[in-house]
C-alpha distance (Angstrom), angle and dihedral (degrees) to the residues before:
residue distance angle dihedral
M1 . . .
A2 3.78 . .
M3 3.81 132.9 .
Q4 3.78 114.7 -139.8
S5 3.79 128.4 -150.6
I6 3.83 106.2 -152.9
N7 3.79 126.6 179.2
P8 3.84 104.8 -125.6
A9 3.80 91.6 -157.7
T10 3.81 93.3 61.4
G11 3.83 108.5 10.0
E12 3.84 89.0 -120.6
L13 3.80 117.6 151.9
L14 3.81 105.1 -123.2
A15 3.79 101.5 179.3
E16 3.78 143.0 -19.9
F17 3.79 129.6 -146.3
E18 3.76 132.7 -169.5
T19 3.79 116.2 -129.5
W20 3.77 119.6 -118.5
D21 3.79 123.9 -99.3
Q22 3.83 121.4 -121.7
E23 3.79 93.0 -100.2
T24 3.82 91.7 58.2
I25 3.80 91.2 46.3
D26 3.81 93.6 51.0
Y27 3.83 92.2 46.7
T28 3.78 92.2 50.8
V29 3.82 95.6 47.3
T30 3.78 91.0 46.8
Q31 3.85 92.3 51.1
A32 3.80 88.6 48.8
S33 3.81 89.6 55.0
Y34 3.80 91.0 50.7
M35 3.81 89.8 51.4
F36 3.79 91.1 53.8
E37 3.81 91.2 72.6
E38 3.81 91.0 57.7
W39 3.81 98.7 37.6
S40 3.82 97.3 47.5
K41 3.79 103.6 33.1
L42 3.79 107.7 26.4
T43 3.81 99.9 36.2
A44 3.79 116.0 72.6
M45 3.78 117.3 -129.1
E46 3.79 89.5 -118.3
D47 3.80 88.7 59.9
R48 3.82 91.0 49.9
C49 3.78 90.0 50.6
T50 3.77 91.2 51.0
M51 3.78 91.0 53.2
V52 3.78 93.5 48.0
R53 3.81 88.5 50.0
R54 3.81 87.8 55.7
V55 3.79 88.3 55.0
A56 3.83 88.3 62.0
D57 3.79 89.2 53.6
V58 3.79 92.2 51.1
L59 3.78 91.8 49.2
R60 3.80 92.5 52.5
D61 3.79 92.8 44.3
D62 3.80 90.5 52.6
V63 3.79 99.5 35.4
E64 3.81 96.0 121.6
P65 3.80 99.4 53.9
L66 3.80 93.0 37.8
A67 3.81 92.7 50.7
E68 3.77 91.0 46.8
L69 3.80 89.6 53.2
I70 3.81 90.8 52.9
S71 3.84 91.0 50.6
L72 3.80 93.2 47.0
E73 3.79 96.1 46.1
M74 3.82 103.5 41.0
G75 3.79 105.6 11.0
K76 3.80 104.8 -112.1
T77 3.78 115.9 153.6
I78 3.78 112.4 -99.7
A79 3.80 92.1 -116.6
E80 3.79 91.4 53.9
A81 3.81 90.2 45.6
E82 3.79 92.9 52.8
A83 3.78 89.8 48.4
E84 3.81 89.2 52.5
I85 3.80 92.3 54.7
E86 3.81 90.9 49.4
K87 3.82 90.4 50.8
C88 3.82 89.4 52.5
A89 3.81 89.6 53.5
W90 3.81 89.0 48.9
V91 3.80 94.0 54.2
C92 3.80 90.5 49.0
E93 3.79 91.2 53.0
F94 3.78 92.1 43.2
Y95 3.80 93.5 56.9
A96 3.85 92.7 39.2
D97 3.83 87.1 56.8
N98 3.79 99.0 40.8
G99 3.83 106.1 25.6
P100 3.79 97.2 93.1
E101 3.79 91.8 51.4
F102 3.83 93.7 44.2
L103 3.83 91.0 52.4
A104 3.80 99.6 36.9
D105 3.78 116.3 125.0
E106 3.78 111.0 -86.6
I107 3.81 112.1 -136.8
I108 3.79 113.6 -139.2
Q109 3.81 121.5 -164.5
T110 3.83 109.1 -130.0
D111 3.79 135.2 137.2
A112 3.82 89.3 -82.9
S113 3.79 123.3 103.9
K114 3.79 85.0 -117.2
S115 3.77 131.9 -3.7
Y116 3.74 130.5 172.8
V117 3.84 146.5 152.3
A118 3.79 118.0 -112.2
Y119 3.80 122.8 -161.9
L120 3.80 107.0 -144.0
P121 3.84 128.8 177.4
L122 3.79 120.2 -100.2
G123 3.80 99.6 -147.9
V124 3.80 131.6 -118.8
V125 3.81 113.0 17.2
L126 3.79 123.0 -167.3
A127 3.83 116.1 -145.7
V128 3.82 116.2 -159.9
M129 3.80 103.2 -165.6
P130 3.84 136.8 -173.3
W131 3.79 133.4 -127.0
N132 3.79 102.1 -123.4
F133 3.83 96.6 81.3
P134 3.82 96.6 16.5
F135 3.81 95.7 178.9
W136 3.81 104.2 28.1
Q137 3.78 96.2 52.4
V138 3.81 90.5 53.1
F139 3.79 97.7 45.3
R140 3.77 96.0 47.0
F141 3.80 85.2 60.8
A142 3.79 99.6 35.9
A143 3.80 101.6 49.2
P144 3.82 96.8 57.3
A145 3.82 95.7 33.9
L146 3.79 93.9 53.0
I147 3.81 95.2 43.7
A148 3.82 88.0 51.0
G149 3.83 87.4 58.7
N150 3.78 99.5 -103.1
I151 3.83 126.5 132.8
G152 3.83 118.7 -122.1
L153 3.80 128.2 -138.9
L154 3.78 116.1 -176.1
K155 3.77 125.1 -152.2
H156 3.78 101.8 -179.3
A157 3.81 129.2 -168.9
S158 3.80 111.7 -77.3
N159 3.82 94.3 -122.2
V160 3.87 94.6 59.4
P161 3.80 103.6 50.1
Q162 3.80 92.9 137.6
C163 3.81 91.1 55.7
A164 3.79 88.9 50.3
L165 3.79 91.8 53.3
A166 3.83 91.5 44.4
I167 3.86 90.5 53.9
E168 3.78 90.8 51.6
E169 3.83 89.1 49.9
V170 3.88 90.0 51.5
F171 3.81 89.8 59.9
R172 3.81 90.9 45.2
K173 3.83 91.8 51.4
A174 3.83 88.8 49.3
G175 3.79 89.4 59.0
F176 3.80 102.3 -104.4
P177 3.80 115.3 158.7
D178 3.78 118.1 -111.0
F179 3.82 115.4 -82.6
V180 3.82 96.1 18.7
F181 3.79 88.2 103.5
T182 3.82 117.2 10.7
N183 3.76 134.1 173.4
L184 3.82 113.8 -135.7
M185 3.79 111.4 -147.5
I186 3.81 93.8 -148.7
G187 3.78 138.2 129.7
A188 3.77 128.0 -122.3
N189 3.78 92.1 -96.8
Q190 3.83 89.4 61.2
V191 3.82 97.3 54.0
E192 3.81 94.4 87.0
S193 3.83 92.5 61.2
V194 3.81 90.0 54.0
I195 3.78 94.2 48.3
R196 3.81 90.6 49.8
H197 3.83 93.3 48.2
P198 3.82 107.9 114.9
A199 3.79 91.5 -129.4
V200 3.81 94.5 59.9
Q201 3.84 111.2 88.1
A202 3.79 102.9 177.1
V203 3.80 145.2 6.6
T204 3.78 133.2 -144.2
L205 3.82 120.2 -167.6
T206 3.74 133.4 -175.4
G207 3.80 111.0 -172.9
S208 3.76 145.7 76.0
E209 3.77 126.4 -12.6
N210 3.81 89.3 -114.8
A211 3.79 92.9 52.6
G212 3.81 90.3 47.6
R213 3.79 92.5 53.1
K214 3.82 91.3 51.0
V215 3.79 94.4 47.8
A216 3.80 93.3 44.7
S217 3.78 91.2 49.8
I218 3.77 93.3 51.7
A219 3.82 94.6 42.9
G220 3.80 90.3 44.9
S221 3.78 91.8 55.4
E222 3.81 86.9 54.9
L223 3.83 93.6 43.1
K224 3.79 92.1 -121.4
K225 3.78 124.9 150.2
T226 3.81 118.6 -105.2
V227 3.79 136.7 -169.3
L228 3.82 114.7 -165.7
E229 3.82 127.9 -168.3
L230 3.77 105.0 -178.6
G231 3.76 138.7 164.3
G232 3.77 128.9 -35.0
S233 3.75 141.6 -162.0
D234 3.78 97.9 -168.8
A235 3.78 119.2 -159.0
F236 3.83 119.5 -131.7
I237 3.82 105.0 -164.0
V238 3.81 118.4 -164.1
L239 3.81 113.9 -168.7
D240 3.76 122.0 -158.7
S241 3.81 91.2 -106.5
A242 3.83 91.8 60.4
D243 3.75 126.7 112.8
V244 3.83 97.0 -110.1
K245 3.78 94.7 -157.8
A246 3.78 92.5 52.9
A247 3.79 90.4 45.1
V248 3.79 91.1 52.6
E249 3.77 91.7 50.5
G250 3.76 88.2 51.2
A251 3.79 91.4 47.4
V252 3.79 92.8 54.8
A253 3.80 92.1 48.8
G254 3.82 94.4 41.2
R255 3.78 96.8 48.6
F256 3.80 104.0 35.6
L257 3.82 104.1 39.0
N258 3.80 106.1 121.2
M259 3.80 87.1 7.6
G260 3.78 89.2 -68.1
Q261 3.82 91.8 -62.7
S262 3.76 97.1 132.2
C263 3.80 132.2 106.4
I264 3.79 90.0 -140.2
A265 3.79 96.8 45.1
S266 3.77 117.8 124.4
K267 3.79 105.3 -103.0
R268 3.80 110.4 159.3
F269 3.81 115.2 51.8
I270 3.80 107.2 -160.2
V271 3.79 107.3 -169.3
D272 3.79 132.0 -176.9
Q273 3.81 111.5 -104.1
H274 3.81 93.0 -121.0
I275 3.82 93.3 61.2
V276 3.81 103.5 23.9
D277 3.81 95.6 101.1
D278 3.83 93.0 48.3
F279 3.83 90.5 46.0
T280 3.77 93.4 49.1
E281 3.78 94.7 48.7
Q282 3.82 93.1 47.8
F283 3.83 89.4 45.4
K284 3.81 91.4 52.2
Q285 3.77 93.2 47.4
A286 3.81 93.2 47.1
I287 3.79 95.1 54.0
E288 3.80 93.7 43.2
D289 3.82 89.6 52.2
K290 3.80 96.2 43.5
F291 3.77 109.5 44.6
V292 3.79 122.8 78.3
A293 3.80 119.0 168.3
G294 3.80 118.3 -129.2
D295 3.78 148.4 117.9
P296 3.82 109.1 -36.9
L297 3.81 88.1 -137.5
D298 3.84 90.6 60.7
S299 3.80 109.6 90.7
E300 3.79 89.7 -143.9
T301 3.80 93.8 60.8
T302 3.82 114.4 105.9
L303 3.84 99.1 168.5
A304 3.79 112.1 61.3
P305 3.80 126.2 -177.4
M306 3.75 124.7 -97.0
A307 3.79 113.5 -104.7
R308 3.81 99.3 -106.0
Q309 3.80 139.7 9.0
D310 3.79 93.4 -123.5
L311 3.81 89.7 56.6
L312 3.77 90.9 51.1
D313 3.80 91.5 48.5
E314 3.79 90.9 50.9
L315 3.79 92.1 49.5
H316 3.80 92.5 48.1
D317 3.81 90.3 49.5
Q318 3.81 89.9 54.7
V319 3.82 90.5 50.7
M320 3.78 93.1 48.4
R321 3.79 94.5 46.9
S322 3.80 89.3 52.6
V323 3.84 91.9 47.7
E324 3.79 90.0 51.0
M325 3.80 88.0 55.5
G326 3.81 93.1 51.7
A327 3.79 108.6 -80.3
K328 3.80 116.8 139.1
I329 3.79 126.7 -135.4
V330 3.81 110.7 -135.3
T331 3.82 92.5 -178.3
G332 3.79 136.8 -14.2
G333 3.74 123.1 9.5
Y334 3.81 100.6 153.8
Q335 3.81 145.0 79.0
L336 3.77 113.3 -101.1
D337 3.82 116.3 -108.3
R338 3.77 96.7 -116.8
P339 3.83 137.0 85.5
G340 3.80 115.1 -73.0
C341 3.79 136.9 38.0
Y342 3.80 99.0 -61.3
Y343 3.83 118.8 154.8
A344 3.78 122.5 -172.7
P345 3.84 114.3 -114.4
T346 3.76 103.6 -101.8
I347 3.84 139.4 -160.0
L348 3.77 122.9 -163.0
T349 3.83 125.8 -166.2
D350 3.81 136.1 175.2
V351 3.76 89.5 49.8
T352 3.81 117.8 164.9
S353 3.81 132.0 -164.2
N354 3.84 94.5 -100.1
M355 3.82 93.3 60.8
P356 3.81 128.5 92.2
A357 3.83 88.7 -123.4
W358 3.83 89.2 65.3
S359 3.77 102.0 48.0
E360 3.83 109.4 17.7
E361 3.79 127.0 78.1
F362 3.83 110.8 -108.4
F363 3.80 103.8 -151.1
G364 3.76 101.0 -165.4
P365 3.86 143.3 42.7
V366 3.80 98.3 -42.0
A367 3.83 123.2 117.7
I368 3.81 124.3 -164.1
V369 3.81 116.1 -151.8
L370 3.82 115.0 -158.4
K371 3.79 129.4 -176.9
A372 3.82 123.2 -126.2
T373 3.81 127.0 -167.2
E374 3.83 96.7 -155.8
P375 3.82 140.7 -11.6
E376 3.78 93.9 -86.6
H377 3.79 90.3 51.6
A378 3.79 90.9 49.7
L379 3.79 91.3 51.4
G380 3.78 90.8 49.1
I381 3.81 90.9 53.4
A382 3.80 90.4 47.6
N383 3.80 91.8 53.4
S384 3.83 95.3 42.3
V385 3.77 95.5 90.6
D386 3.80 130.5 75.6
F387 3.79 94.2 -117.9
G388 3.81 127.1 86.7
L389 3.80 112.7 173.2
G390 3.82 109.0 120.8
G391 3.76 141.0 -27.5
S392 3.77 144.3 173.8
I393 3.81 138.5 -140.4
W394 3.78 124.2 -154.8
S395 3.79 118.5 -155.8
D396 3.78 143.1 124.3
D397 3.81 86.8 -137.6
V398 3.81 95.8 79.7
A399 3.82 94.1 175.5
T400 3.80 91.8 58.9
A401 3.80 91.4 42.8
E402 3.80 91.5 51.2
T403 3.83 91.7 50.8
M404 3.80 88.3 50.9
A405 3.81 91.5 46.9
R406 3.77 90.3 59.7
G407 3.79 89.5 51.8
M408 3.79 95.8 48.0
E409 3.82 110.9 104.8
S410 3.78 98.5 -129.3
G411 3.79 141.7 105.0
A412 3.81 90.6 -116.1
T413 3.78 137.1 13.7
F414 3.79 125.2 -167.8
I415 3.78 124.9 -159.6
N416 3.82 116.2 -145.2
N417 3.80 91.5 -9.9
I418 3.79 135.7 77.2
S419 3.79 122.4 -103.1
F420 3.80 115.3 -90.1
S421 3.79 140.4 152.6
D422 3.79 121.2 -105.9
P423 3.83 124.5 -176.7
R424 3.81 89.5 -132.4
M425 3.81 93.9 58.8
P426 3.82 130.2 58.4
F427 3.80 115.5 -105.2
G428 3.81 128.3 -157.1
G429 3.77 144.5 89.0
V430 3.79 149.0 -107.7
K431 3.81 133.1 -135.9
N432 3.84 111.1 15.6
S433 3.79 91.6 -13.9
G434 3.77 88.9 81.1
Y435 3.80 138.8 -115.1
G436 3.73 141.4 -91.6
R437 3.79 125.9 51.2
E438 3.75 137.7 -101.0
L439 3.82 128.9 -160.7
S440 3.83 129.2 24.2
V441 3.79 121.5 47.8
H442 3.81 90.2 -49.9
G443 3.81 92.1 58.7
I444 3.79 97.4 52.2
R445 3.79 91.0 49.3
E446 3.82 94.4 52.4
F447 3.81 93.1 85.5
T448 3.79 98.3 41.7
N449 3.77 134.8 95.9
V450 3.79 101.9 -115.1
K451 3.77 93.5 -146.3
S452 3.79 127.5 -169.7
I453 3.79 115.2 -146.0
W454 3.86 118.7 -169.8
I455 3.81 123.7 -174.2
K456 3.78 129.6 -171.6
């Protein structure tokens, strides 16, 4: 079985890689388990922080070729790709600066002479990562996990094998010993054998709800810890007190970053009935003025391709099924007549609860505009789906928005800003968007043994 790297802007086959056999997988996982003893127990945390800080330097030194690889392999515009590399460097520096404090022993006052909580590494952790942010998703796991003393195994998405190899090379150039962070060149059907390997202690996955259920089921049968960041259908609520122009600017950024291929992208725009027509017209005009299709490596390009043709076809099918049930296309709704996986930025209205556009995640450049009669109605629509990753509320009445934010069923809610991930804040979801947290102090402690020590 081969993994193919295909340029989504042209359809060109860039590279092809054979997947590993079981013997190679078992050898690699076993070597990683041997390395855990050295990495966690013999290497001081300060040394691990120093090495992760060197990773940030390597990323910045190589930003141009790494960003170009992202654009070639999954279609992201070069500007967005460069920003992704910089964010990876930031998360490395953040944990290098704060890791020792986050993992310091926590003194607890009891009737003991001394009692405290220690945060100790678990061991080998498998990361099953997606293609949409091929560097960021990996580094937001790897930086905290490695500083905590764990060993990282990466199973990357099959359409970004060159990115996976490049990430492994970044750690090598930063001076990491062999098998501290290793890319596994394996397919989806080989993941189960890695999870069940006795050396693997935990699994983190960012991906689809279906993939999350499968991984959780396998890991659960082995009683191994999991963190899951799954799909999202984030609500973008616009109250009648909002600055419509600012909300529209946020809507364009929140929906069409990475061509809408983001779990935390704004997807459902729930707008007060008094301003919904104005918002929709401004939204339509803004995306028609902004987006110009072209080569992602061209700095002038604003409309990049989707990552794969099958993903575009699935998205278009969701749009058409909704239209057949009564939804209206305000703009877009078709694949561009040019080589590559380009889909026109799309707005749907007149969407009802029985349509795919209401309840399914649309992973691409399609926005759904829904009408709300009052704030409570808007919040009810926001919470009506099975996802709960992020969301945002736009209003000049911050007190009302903050009350609504606490009632939104999501892992994060932003007021007068789009949803995004920040190393300083925990990131993750509720409901079918998964469980567990990445980033911040909470993320680095996810793959630790939270151990009570009591002394008399």
